[in-house]
Each structure stands twice: as structure tokens, then as C-alpha cells.
N, C-alpha and C positions, 0 to 999 in steps of 0.2 A: 470197918473202915471203908469210906467211899473211895471211888477211884481218884487217884491223884495224877495229874498230867503236868509234865515239865517239857518245855520245848526251847531249843536254842539253835541259832544259825551261825555257822562258822564259815569264814571265807578262806579259801585255800587256792593258791596259784599252782597250776600243773607245771611240774618241773620236767626237764628233758628226760631224767632218769625214770619218770613215771610212765613213759611211752614205750611202745614196742616198735618193731621194724616197720610197721605200717604207719607210724606217726600218730597213733591214737593211744589213749591210756590203756595199759595192759589190764585185762580183766581182774587179775589177782590183786591189783592195787586198790580196788574198791573196798576191800575189807580194811585196809589201812586208813582209807578215807572215813569209813564208818567209825573206826577207833578214834580218829581225830575228832569227829563230831560228838561222839559219846563222852570222851574225856573233857571236852570243852563245855558240854552241857552240864556235867557234874561239877566241874570247876566253877561255872557260873552260878550253880545252885549253892555253892559253899562247901562242897565235899570233893576236893580233888582226890584222885586215886591214891596219892601218896599218904593221905590221911587214913584212908581205908586200910592200907597195909600197915601203917604205924599202929593201928588199933587191933591188929592180929587177924585181919580178914583179907581174902583175895576174891576176885570176881571173874573166874575163868569163863571163857566162851564155851558153850555146849552145843550150839547150833547156829547156822547162819544161812541166809538166802539173799541173792542179789538178782534183780531183773535188769538186764542191759537194754536200754531203750534207744539212746542216741550216743554217738561217740563223743568223748571229750578229747581235746588235742593239747599239745604243748602250748603253754602260756595262757590257756583258758583260766578264767577266774571262776572257781566253783563256789557255789553256795551249798554247804552241807547242812541240811536241816535234820537235826536229831530230835526225836521225841520219845519220852518215857511215859508210858501209861502203866500205873501200878495200882492194884486194888488189894489183893491178898495172894498168898501162896509163896512158894519157894523160888519160883523162876522170875527173873527180871527180863523184860523184853523192851528193846529199843528199836524204833522204826526210823528209817532214813529215807530222805528224798534229796537227791543231788541235782542241782540245776546249774546251767550256764545261761545267764540272763533269765528269760522266761521259758527256756527249753529244758524239759526233764531229761536228764542223762541216765540216771539209774534210781531204782527204789530197792528197798530191802529191809531186812531186820537181822538182829543178833539176839540170841537168848543166852542168859548167864545165870549162874547160881552162886550165892555166897558160899565160901568154904573157910574153915578155920585154917589159918596159915600154917600152924604147927603140924597138922596131920591130914590136911586136905579133905576133911570131913564136911559134907554139905550141911548147911544150917539155914534156918529161916533168916530173912534179912535182919541184920542187927539193929538195935535201938538207934545207933549213930545214924544209919541210913534213913530209917523211918522218921526220926525227929527232924532230920534235914529236909526231907521232901514234904513233910507236913507243914513246915514253917515257911514255905515259899509263899510270898505275897503276890 
């Protein structure tokens, strides 16, 4: 299988609840923004997470990284760019770039592995996932 790349950008308005006492987005919330980008990428590809679960799989997070470059503030409109590059293997890696206008706010990645929902046993990506990402035009 050659490498398959999917990319999608989601807009998200920073809410007051996302900020800390300094008035900037709390660092821990970036993982939530990554999740928003990842979920919307997969939904846009035709495979929302609810379908993954209905088919007996889950995709837990096993590793994450975020580099904080510039602060985001209340009411900023974020562009969450999520990208999936998949070739072979058991791990699924999503990369993220978050921007406000043309300013990079943060970059990072999350790594995941498919597991069977019934017993949490790690498995290779299921046919459902592979067929979906292979058929993206």
C-alpha cells in the first residue's frame, strides 16, 4: 500500500471557558482542539467515529505532542488543520497545525491504535478504515 494522505481544516471559535486566568487558551485544551480536527477530518472522509464504534472498534490515544508557538485568545477564530498520513502498520498518526489568520498557534500530533471494543485488544486497522481512506478522491 502506498502512503495515503487525508487533510481537512476545521474552524473553531475560542470560547471563554477555553481560556485561563491570563486570558489565553489553556495549554491542556489543545488536545481537545486536536480531537475536534481529527473527528472532522474523519467525518469529512466518510467515517465518523460513531461508525467506527458501531463496527466494534475504538481508536484510543496512545501518545501526543504539542508545541506552543503563539497564544490564542478568547474569540479568536482558529483554523485547525488535521492531516492523516497512513502507509502500513498498526499505529495511526494525525498531525495538526492550528492557525489564527496566518499566525501559527501550535503544532503537534496524536498517535492512535485500533482496538476491538469488546476486549480492548490492539488490532491492525480494520477493512472499514482502509477502504474509506483508499477511496478518497
